[in-house]
C-alpha positions as CSV (number, residue, x, y, z in Angstrom):
1,M,116.0,83.6,100.0
2,C,117.7,80.4,98.9
3,G,116.3,77.4,97.1
4,I,115.4,74.0,98.5
5,V,114.5,70.9,96.5
6,G,113.8,67.4,97.7
7,Y,112.5,64.1,96.3
8,I,111.6,60.6,97.5
9,G,110.3,57.9,95.2
10,K,111.6,55.4,92.7
11,R,113.2,57.6,90.1
12,D,116.9,58.4,89.9
13,V,117.0,61.4,92.1
14,A,120.1,63.5,91.1
15,P,118.8,64.6,87.7
16,L,115.5,65.6,89.3
17,L,117.2,67.7,92.0
18,L,119.5,69.4,89.5
19,E,116.6,70.3,87.3
20,G,114.7,71.7,90.3
21,L,117.7,73.8,91.3
22,Q,117.9,75.2,87.8
23,R,114.3,76.3,88.1
24,L,115.2,78.1,91.4
25,E,118.2,79.9,90.0
26,Y,116.2,83.1,89.7
27,R,116.0,83.4,93.5
28,G,119.7,84.4,93.7
29,Y,122.5,82.2,95.1
30,D,126.2,81.8,95.3
31,S,126.7,78.0,95.8
32,A,124.8,74.8,95.5
33,G,124.9,71.2,96.7
34,I,123.1,67.8,96.7
35,V,122.8,64.8,98.9
36,V,121.3,61.4,97.8
37,T,120.7,58.0,99.3
38,S,118.4,55.0,98.8
39,P,117.2,52.1,101.0
40,K,119.9,49.9,99.6
41,A,122.7,52.5,99.9
42,A,125.5,52.3,102.5
43,G,124.9,55.9,103.6
44,L,124.6,59.5,102.3
45,K,126.5,60.8,99.3
46,M,127.2,64.5,98.9
47,V,128.6,66.9,96.3
48,K,128.8,70.7,96.8
49,A,130.3,73.6,94.7
50,K,130.7,77.3,94.9
51,G,129.2,79.0,91.9
52,R,126.3,78.1,89.6
53,V,124.2,74.9,89.4
54,R,126.2,74.1,86.2
55,D,129.3,74.0,88.3
56,L,127.7,71.6,90.7
57,E,126.4,69.4,87.9
58,A,130.0,69.2,86.5
59,K,131.2,67.8,89.8
60,V,128.5,65.1,90.2
61,P,130.0,61.7,89.3
62,A,128.4,59.4,86.8
63,R,127.7,56.8,89.5
64,F,125.7,59.1,91.9
65,K,122.6,57.0,92.2
66,G,119.8,57.3,94.7
67,T,116.0,57.5,95.1
68,T,115.9,60.0,97.9
69,G,117.7,63.3,98.0
70,I,117.8,67.0,99.0
71,A,119.5,69.9,97.3
72,H,120.0,73.6,97.8
73,T,121.1,76.9,96.3
74,R,122.7,79.1,99.0
75,W,122.7,82.9,99.3
76,A,125.4,83.8,101.8
77,T,124.4,85.2,105.3
78,H,126.9,83.5,107.5
79,G,130.3,82.9,105.9
80,A,131.5,83.8,102.4
81,P,130.6,81.7,99.4
82,S,132.7,78.5,99.3
83,D,132.4,74.8,98.9
84,L,132.5,74.3,102.7
85,N,129.9,76.9,103.4
86,A,127.5,75.5,100.7
87,H,124.6,73.4,101.7
88,P,123.7,70.6,102.4
89,H,125.7,70.3,105.7
90,M,126.5,66.8,107.0
91,S,127.3,65.5,110.4
92,A,130.8,64.1,111.3
93,D,129.5,60.5,111.0
94,N,128.0,61.2,107.6
95,K,124.6,60.2,108.8
96,V,122.6,63.5,109.0
97,A,122.2,66.0,106.2
98,V,120.3,69.3,106.3
99,V,119.4,72.1,103.9
100,H,118.2,75.3,105.5
101,N,116.7,78.7,104.4
102,G,116.5,81.4,107.0
103,I,118.7,82.7,109.8
104,I,119.3,81.1,113.3
105,D,119.5,84.0,115.6
106,N,121.1,82.1,118.5
107,A,123.5,80.1,116.4
108,G,126.5,81.7,118.1
109,D,125.5,80.6,121.5
110,L,124.6,77.1,120.3
111,R,127.9,76.8,118.4
112,R,130.0,77.7,121.5
113,K,128.2,75.1,123.6
114,L,128.7,72.4,121.0
115,E,132.4,73.3,120.5
116,A,132.8,73.1,124.3
117,D,131.5,69.5,124.0
118,G,134.1,68.7,121.4
119,V,132.1,69.2,118.2
120,V,134.3,70.3,115.3
121,F,132.7,72.7,112.8
122,L,133.7,72.6,109.2
123,S,131.8,75.7,108.0
124,E,131.1,79.3,109.1
125,T,127.3,78.8,108.7
126,D,124.6,79.0,111.2
127,T,123.0,75.9,109.6
128,E,125.7,73.5,110.7
129,V,124.4,73.9,114.2
130,L,121.2,72.1,113.2
131,V,123.2,69.2,111.8
132,H,125.1,68.5,115.0
133,L,122.1,69.0,117.3
134,I,120.1,66.5,115.2
135,A,123.0,64.0,115.1
136,R,123.5,64.2,118.9
137,S,119.8,63.7,119.7
138,E,119.1,60.4,121.5
139,A,115.4,60.3,120.3
140,D,114.4,57.1,118.5
141,K,112.6,58.7,115.5
142,L,114.0,61.2,113.0
143,E,110.9,63.4,113.5
144,D,111.6,63.5,117.3
145,K,115.3,64.3,116.7
146,V,114.3,67.2,114.5
147,R,111.6,68.4,116.9
148,E,114.0,68.3,119.9
149,T,116.4,70.4,117.9
150,L,113.9,73.0,116.8
151,R,112.9,73.6,120.4
152,L,116.5,75.0,120.9
153,I,116.4,77.2,117.8
154,E,115.5,80.9,117.7
155,G,115.1,82.5,114.3
156,T,113.6,81.6,110.9
157,Y,113.9,78.3,109.0
158,G,112.7,76.2,106.2
159,I,114.5,72.9,106.5
160,A,114.7,69.5,104.9
161,V,116.5,66.7,106.8
162,M,117.8,63.3,105.7
163,H,119.3,60.6,108.0
164,A,121.1,57.4,106.8
165,D,119.3,55.3,109.4
166,F,115.9,56.5,108.0
167,P,116.5,56.4,104.2
168,E,112.8,56.0,103.4
169,R,111.8,59.5,104.6
170,I,112.6,63.2,104.5
171,V,111.5,65.4,107.4
172,V,110.8,69.1,106.7
173,A,109.8,72.1,108.9
174,R,108.9,75.7,108.5
175,N,109.1,78.8,110.5
176,G,109.1,82.1,108.5
177,S,110.6,80.5,105.3
178,P,108.5,78.8,102.7
179,V,108.2,75.0,102.5
180,V,105.9,73.5,99.8
181,L,105.1,69.8,99.4
182,G,104.4,68.3,95.9
183,I,102.2,65.3,95.9
184,G,102.9,62.8,93.1
185,E,102.0,59.2,92.2
186,K,104.0,57.1,94.6
187,E,106.6,59.9,94.9
188,M,106.8,63.1,96.9
189,F,108.6,66.4,96.3
190,V,109.5,69.3,98.6
191,A,110.7,72.7,97.6
192,S,110.9,76.3,98.8
193,D,109.0,77.5,95.7
194,I,106.4,75.8,93.4
195,A,108.6,76.7,90.4
196,A,110.7,73.6,91.3
197,L,107.6,71.4,91.4
198,V,105.2,72.2,88.5
199,A,107.1,70.2,86.0
200,H,106.2,67.0,88.0
201,T,103.0,67.8,89.9
202,R,100.4,70.6,90.4
203,Q,99.1,69.1,93.6
204,I,100.7,71.0,96.5
205,V,100.5,71.5,100.2
206,T,102.0,74.7,101.8
207,L,103.2,74.4,105.3
208,D,102.3,77.0,107.9
209,D,104.8,78.4,110.4
210,G,105.3,76.0,113.3
211,E,104.4,73.0,111.0
212,M,106.4,69.9,110.1
213,A,105.9,67.1,107.6
214,T,107.3,63.6,107.0
215,L,107.5,62.6,103.3
216,K,107.6,59.0,102.2
217,A,107.3,57.7,98.6
218,D,103.7,56.8,99.0
219,D,102.5,59.1,101.7
220,F,103.0,62.3,103.7
221,R,101.7,63.6,107.0
222,T,101.8,67.0,108.6
223,Y,102.0,68.0,112.3
224,T,103.0,70.8,114.5
225,T,106.5,71.1,116.1
226,E,104.8,70.0,119.3
227,G,103.7,66.8,117.6
228,T,100.0,67.5,117.1
229,R,98.7,66.1,113.8
230,T,97.4,68.7,111.3
231,T,95.1,68.3,108.4
232,A,96.6,69.3,105.1
233,E,94.5,69.1,101.9
234,P,96.4,69.4,98.6
235,T,95.5,72.3,96.3
236,T,96.0,72.6,92.5
237,V,98.3,75.3,91.3
238,E,97.3,77.2,88.1
239,W,100.8,77.7,86.7
240,E,102.3,75.2,84.4
241,A,106.0,74.3,83.8
242,A,105.8,76.2,80.5
243,S,105.1,79.4,82.4
244,Y,108.7,79.3,83.6
245,D,110.3,79.1,80.2
246,M,111.8,82.1,78.4
247,G,109.4,81.7,75.5
248,G,112.0,82.9,72.8
249,H,113.3,85.9,74.8
250,D,116.9,86.2,75.8
251,T,116.1,86.9,79.4
252,Y,113.2,86.5,81.8
253,M,113.1,90.2,82.4
254,H,112.6,90.9,78.7
255,K,109.9,88.3,78.5
256,E,108.1,89.6,81.6
257,I,108.1,93.2,80.5
258,H,106.5,92.0,77.2
259,E,103.9,90.0,79.1
260,Q,102.4,93.0,80.8
261,A,99.5,93.7,78.4
262,E,98.3,90.2,78.8
263,A,98.9,90.2,82.6
264,V,96.9,93.4,83.1
265,D,94.0,92.0,81.1
266,R,94.1,89.0,83.4
267,V,93.9,91.0,86.6
268,L,90.9,92.9,85.2
269,R,89.1,89.8,83.9
270,G,85.8,89.1,85.6
271,R,86.1,91.9,88.1
272,I,84.5,94.9,86.3
273,D,80.8,95.6,87.1
274,D,79.5,97.9,84.3
275,R,76.0,98.0,85.8
276,F,77.0,99.9,88.9
277,S,80.3,101.3,87.5
278,T,82.3,99.4,90.1
279,V,84.2,96.2,90.5
280,H,83.6,92.8,92.1
281,L,86.3,92.0,94.7
282,G,84.7,89.2,96.8
283,G,88.0,88.0,98.2
284,L,88.3,91.2,100.3
285,N,85.8,89.9,102.8
286,L,84.9,93.5,103.3
287,D,81.2,94.4,102.9
288,A,79.8,97.8,102.2
289,R,79.2,98.6,105.9
290,D,82.8,97.6,106.7
291,A,84.2,99.6,103.8
292,R,82.4,102.8,104.9
293,A,83.7,102.4,108.4
294,V,87.3,102.6,107.2
295,R,88.8,105.9,108.3
296,R,92.4,105.4,107.1
297,V,94.4,103.0,104.9
298,K,97.9,102.0,105.7
299,I,99.8,100.1,103.0
300,L,102.9,98.0,103.9
301,G,105.4,96.6,101.5
302,C,109.2,96.3,100.7
303,G,111.1,97.5,97.7
304,T,109.0,97.5,94.5
305,S,105.9,96.5,96.5
306,Y,106.3,99.6,98.7
307,H,106.5,101.8,95.6
308,A,103.3,100.1,94.2
309,G,101.8,100.9,97.6
310,Q,102.7,104.5,97.3
311,I,100.9,104.7,93.9
312,G,98.0,102.8,95.5
313,A,97.7,105.2,98.4
314,Q,97.4,108.1,96.0
315,M,94.7,106.3,94.1
316,I,92.7,105.5,97.3
317,E,92.9,109.1,98.4
318,E,91.9,110.5,95.0
319,L,89.1,108.1,94.3
320,A,87.8,107.1,97.7
321,R,88.8,110.2,99.6
322,I,90.2,108.1,102.5
323,P,93.5,109.3,104.0
324,A,96.1,106.7,102.9
325,D,99.8,106.3,103.0
326,A,102.4,103.6,102.4
327,E,105.3,102.6,104.6
328,P,108.2,100.1,104.4
329,A,107.0,97.0,106.3
330,S,110.6,96.6,107.6
331,E,110.3,100.0,109.4
332,F,106.7,99.6,110.5
333,R,107.2,96.4,112.4
334,Y,110.0,97.9,114.6
335,R,108.6,101.3,115.5
336,N,105.8,100.1,117.8
337,A,103.2,101.8,115.6
338,V,99.8,102.8,117.0
339,V,97.3,100.3,115.6
340,D,93.9,102.0,115.0
341,P,90.8,99.8,114.8
342,D,89.4,102.1,112.1
343,T,92.4,101.7,109.9
344,L,92.5,99.2,107.0
345,Y,96.0,97.7,106.7
346,I,97.1,96.3,103.3
347,A,100.1,94.0,103.0
348,V,101.8,93.9,99.5
349,S,104.2,91.2,98.4
350,Q,104.8,89.5,95.0
351,S,105.8,86.2,96.6
352,G,103.4,86.5,99.5
353,E,106.4,85.3,101.7
354,T,108.4,88.5,102.2
355,Y,109.5,88.1,105.8
356,D,109.3,91.7,106.9
357,V,105.8,92.0,105.4
358,L,104.7,88.7,106.9
359,A,106.0,89.7,110.3
360,A,104.2,93.0,110.2
361,V,100.9,91.2,109.3
362,Q,101.4,88.8,112.2
363,E,102.0,91.7,114.6
364,L,98.9,93.6,113.3
365,K,96.7,90.5,113.6
366,R,98.0,90.1,117.2
367,K,96.8,93.6,117.9
368,G,93.3,93.0,116.4
369,A,93.8,95.0,113.1
370,R,92.0,94.2,109.9
371,V,94.6,93.2,107.3
372,L,94.1,92.6,103.5
373,G,96.8,91.1,101.3
374,I,97.7,92.0,97.7
375,V,99.9,89.2,96.5
376,N,100.7,87.2,93.4
377,V,101.2,83.7,94.7
378,V,98.0,81.7,95.6
379,G,98.2,80.1,99.0
380,S,101.3,82.0,100.1
381,A,101.8,82.8,103.8
382,I,100.5,86.4,103.6
383,A,97.4,85.3,101.6
384,R,96.7,82.8,104.4
385,E,97.4,85.1,107.3
386,A,95.3,88.1,106.0
387,D,91.6,88.5,106.6
388,G,91.0,88.8,102.8
389,G,92.6,90.3,99.8
390,M,93.3,90.2,96.1
391,Y,95.5,88.1,93.9
392,V,97.2,90.1,91.1
393,H,97.3,87.3,88.6
394,A,100.6,88.4,87.0
395,G,101.7,84.8,86.5
396,P,105.1,83.5,87.5
397,E,107.8,86.2,87.6
398,V,111.2,84.6,87.4
399,C,113.6,87.6,87.0
400,V,114.8,88.9,90.4
401,V,113.8,92.4,89.2
402,S,110.0,92.7,89.3
403,T,108.2,94.3,86.4
404,K,104.9,92.8,85.4
405,C,104.0,92.1,89.1
406,F,104.6,95.8,89.9
407,T,102.3,96.8,87.1
408,N,99.6,94.4,88.0
409,T,99.8,95.4,91.7
410,C,99.3,99.0,90.7
411,V,96.2,97.9,88.6
412,A,95.0,95.9,91.6
413,F,95.2,99.1,93.7
414,A,93.2,100.9,91.1
415,L,90.5,98.3,91.4
416,L,90.5,98.5,95.2
417,A,90.4,102.4,95.1
418,L,87.4,102.2,92.6
419,H,85.6,99.7,94.9
420,L,86.1,101.8,98.0
421,G,85.2,105.0,96.1
422,R,82.0,103.7,94.7
423,T,81.1,102.3,98.2
424,R,81.5,105.9,99.4
425,D,81.1,109.1,97.4
426,L,82.6,108.4,93.9
427,S,80.0,109.2,91.3
428,V,78.7,106.8,88.6
429,R,80.2,109.1,86.0
430,D,83.7,108.9,87.6
431,G,83.3,105.2,88.1
432,K,82.7,104.7,84.3
433,R,85.6,107.0,83.5
434,I,88.0,104.9,85.6
435,I,86.6,101.6,84.1
436,E,87.1,102.9,80.6
437,G,90.7,103.9,81.5
438,L,91.4,100.5,83.0
439,R,90.1,98.8,79.8
440,K,92.5,100.9,77.7
441,L,95.6,99.8,79.7
442,P,96.5,96.5,77.9
443,A,96.4,98.2,74.4
444,Q,98.3,101.2,75.6
445,I,101.0,99.0,77.2
446,A,101.4,97.1,73.9
447,E,101.7,100.5,72.2
448,M,104.3,101.6,74.6
449,L,106.3,98.4,74.1
450,E,106.5,99.1,70.4
451,Q,108.9,102.0,71.2
452,E,111.5,99.5,72.5
453,E,114.1,100.1,69.7
454,D,114.0,103.9,70.4
455,I,114.4,103.3,74.1
456,K,117.3,101.0,73.5
457,K,119.1,103.7,71.6
458,L,118.5,106.2,74.5
459,A,119.8,103.6,77.0
460,A,123.0,103.3,75.0
461,Q,123.5,107.1,75.3
462,Y,123.0,107.1,79.1
463,A,124.8,103.8,79.9
464,D,128.1,105.6,80.6
465,A,126.5,107.7,83.4
466,R,128.0,107.1,86.9
467,S,124.8,108.3,88.5
468,M,121.3,109.4,87.5
469,L,118.6,111.5,89.2
470,F,114.9,110.7,88.9
471,I,112.3,113.4,89.7
472,G,108.5,113.6,89.7
473,R,105.7,115.4,91.6
474,V,102.8,113.8,93.4
475,R,101.7,111.0,91.0
476,G,105.0,111.0,89.3
477,Y,107.2,110.7,92.4
478,P,106.5,107.0,93.2
479,V,107.1,106.3,89.5
480,A,110.5,108.0,89.8
481,R,111.3,106.0,92.9
482,E,110.5,102.7,91.2
483,A,112.4,103.7,88.1
484,S,115.4,104.6,90.2
485,L,115.3,101.3,92.0
486,K,115.0,99.4,88.7
487,L,118.1,101.1,87.3
488,K,120.1,100.4,90.4
489,E,119.1,96.8,90.7
490,V,119.8,95.7,87.2
491,S,122.5,98.0,85.8
492,Y,124.4,98.8,89.1
493,I,124.4,102.5,88.2
494,H,123.8,104.7,91.2
495,A,120.4,106.4,91.0
496,E,118.4,108.6,93.3
497,A,114.7,109.7,93.2
498,Y,113.6,113.0,94.6
499,P,110.4,115.0,94.5
500,A,110.7,117.6,91.8
501,S,109.4,120.2,94.2
502,E,112.4,119.6,96.5
503,L,115.1,120.3,93.9
504,K,115.8,123.8,95.4
505,H,116.2,122.3,98.8
506,G,119.4,120.6,98.1
507,P,119.6,118.3,95.1
508,L,120.2,121.2,92.7
509,A,123.8,121.2,94.0
510,L,124.3,117.9,92.2
511,I,123.2,119.1,88.8
512,E,126.0,119.1,86.1
513,P,126.4,117.8,82.6
514,A,127.6,114.4,83.9
515,L,124.5,113.8,85.9
516,P,121.5,113.0,83.7
517,T,118.0,113.6,85.1
518,V,114.9,111.5,84.2
519,A,111.8,113.7,84.7
520,I,108.3,112.1,85.0
521,V,106.0,114.7,83.4
522,P,102.4,113.7,83.2
523,D,99.9,116.0,81.4
524,D,98.0,116.9,84.6
525,D,97.4,120.0,86.7
526,L,101.1,120.0,87.7
527,L,102.5,120.1,84.1
528,E,103.7,123.7,84.3
529,K,105.3,123.0,87.7
530,N,107.2,120.1,86.3
531,R,108.3,122.2,83.3
532,A,109.6,124.8,85.7
533,A,111.7,122.1,87.4
534,M,113.2,121.2,84.1
535,E,114.0,124.8,83.4
536,E,116.0,124.9,86.6
537,I,118.0,121.8,85.5
538,K,118.7,123.2,82.0
539,A,119.8,126.5,83.5
540,R,122.6,124.5,85.2
541,S,123.6,122.5,82.0
542,G,121.9,119.3,83.2
543,Q,120.8,116.6,80.7
544,I,117.1,115.7,80.8
545,L,115.3,112.6,79.6
546,A,111.5,113.3,80.0
547,V,108.8,110.7,80.2
548,A,105.7,112.6,79.2
549,H,102.5,112.6,77.3
550,Q,103.8,115.2,74.8
551,D,107.2,116.2,73.6
552,Q,109.0,118.4,76.1
553,E,110.9,121.4,74.7
554,K,113.3,121.6,77.6
555,A,114.3,118.0,77.6
556,D,117.2,116.6,75.5
557,H,115.0,113.5,74.8
558,T,111.4,112.7,75.4
559,I,109.7,109.3,75.7
560,V,106.1,109.9,74.8
561,V,103.6,107.7,76.7
562,P,99.9,107.3,75.8
563,K,97.5,109.4,77.9
564,N,95.0,107.7,80.1
565,E,93.0,109.0,83.1
566,D,95.1,111.2,85.4
567,E,94.8,108.7,88.3
568,L,95.9,105.8,86.1
569,D,98.8,107.5,84.2
570,P,101.5,106.3,86.7
571,I,100.8,102.7,85.7
572,L,101.8,103.5,82.1
573,M,104.7,105.8,82.8
574,G,106.6,103.1,84.5
575,I,106.7,100.8,81.4
576,P,109.3,102.7,79.4
577,L,111.5,103.1,82.4
578,Q,111.6,99.3,82.9
579,L,112.8,99.1,79.3
580,L,115.4,101.9,79.9
581,A,116.8,99.9,82.9
582,Y,116.8,96.7,80.9
583,H,118.7,98.0,77.9
584,T,121.1,100.0,80.0
585,A,122.0,96.8,81.9
586,L,122.2,95.0,78.5
587,A,124.6,97.6,77.2
588,L,126.8,97.2,80.3
589,G,126.8,93.4,80.0
590,R,125.1,92.8,83.4
591,D,123.6,89.5,84.5
592,I,120.1,90.8,84.1
593,D,118.0,88.0,85.5
594,K,120.2,87.5,88.5
595,P,121.7,90.8,89.7
596,R,124.5,90.5,92.1
597,N,123.8,90.4,95.8
598,L,120.0,90.2,95.3
599,A,117.4,87.4,95.6
600,K,113.9,87.1,94.4
601,S,112.0,86.5,97.6
602,V,113.5,88.2,100.7
603,T,112.5,85.7,103.4
604,V,115.1,86.7,106.0
605,E,115.7,90.1,107.6
């Protein structure tokens, strides 16, 4: 969940590392640090600081030169945020420095053994165990010192290691936490995210779990933790450094909300087949015979991806008539689920590195299941592990709170549902209808965003609420869940989503003037049922903000959304609720791009 940046070459390393850390700030962190050296240096030099990267930068002395270095932004798991707990961690003789993403499950046992041998720990972190184990190794090569240490480790890690006796190299390793190499001209980079690399190179190598690498200025090599050489061919990333700029917006969240029309156009481009009223999804690796053999679809994701999966499951059931459901991957992987050979499993993750989703994919693969991935990041771990899948082409999403990737993931599910439906029993007429609806989405999203000023005024009226209730039925319920999550994440207002049909079974007890309700009211066959739910709320003096296709008489305020096909309406109804969350948080002075306690890619449990 944290950020790693490393460099080895001929350039002054500190400015490069600080720039890389700034590009990783969106991942969420509480402290930062940097270590540098060079072949002519006497040893390693380190600076660490609690707080933001700017706080670290202020502490870096003018004469802090080096050509090799590693840096880190930490998100606390073991020990409170502090200068001592910040990474990198260094051995007592100042020879070994380590940065680490992940969690070492057996750190407590290892720490007790080391303390019994006289080792003094300076921090509360699990990472410091790595430093002392590497420093105490009697192996001759740095690679062997690291390999010996990793044999003792249980848990997840993405690490970068420097040693004063080996100033011409950085050794890195991965198990469950991303490590990406950047290949330059007589210089090499390493990072936990390509965002830190694209300003300098677009040639990358992504390590697999159980893989290590040695970086030198003019070369790199990859190998397993057992020492077997692996073949790693660099790939070219599509995203450029400019994709990570704010582009004139005050926050990344605002920018990314406004990029959704273009992003949706991108996920549709080249995939629609008008001749047969279907879509081309060659990356699925699922031919017509395989598709017809599917008897059930199970979608796995976490947070926003789980909610997109709920919308996707409904689309698949409606268009393909295949039983489908979504489940949090974090629950699925621990409940010893029955894995059915006739079930198609779909793993959803913006980053493609979400640990709970990745672990579920690996367990499913072990049991012989067919798994597809729907992810945004090309070459990510889930994309590599899955049997096939789709990229959602949302482009880089920097804000911790996902907006455009959620929308594009829902559109990707619409494409998948159409593909499965046309392979089975969906008519040509209905296929054309859905395609026409998909083509309308970019313009309708742009139309929706033109209401921003009106939504901003509504947000100001609701910003004082201590809690909000979100309700919807069937297609509207996953929209309510995602909108509730958005408000919680970015404004810190407590919010709860509930099926509108369940109001009488408990939640009506909460209704009072101080608890506003946001009602998702699509113009479909449940319109009158949703209106009846609003009647119940008004009868108890509750405030209502409706998101609907027409003005709602019982609502205090209505945000009117353009009408599309019934199956696609949930995609559009989420857009104004993203703006509502954004402007509520803005009115409350929140740190919108970096909400407290959260990180962009959850790569630990």
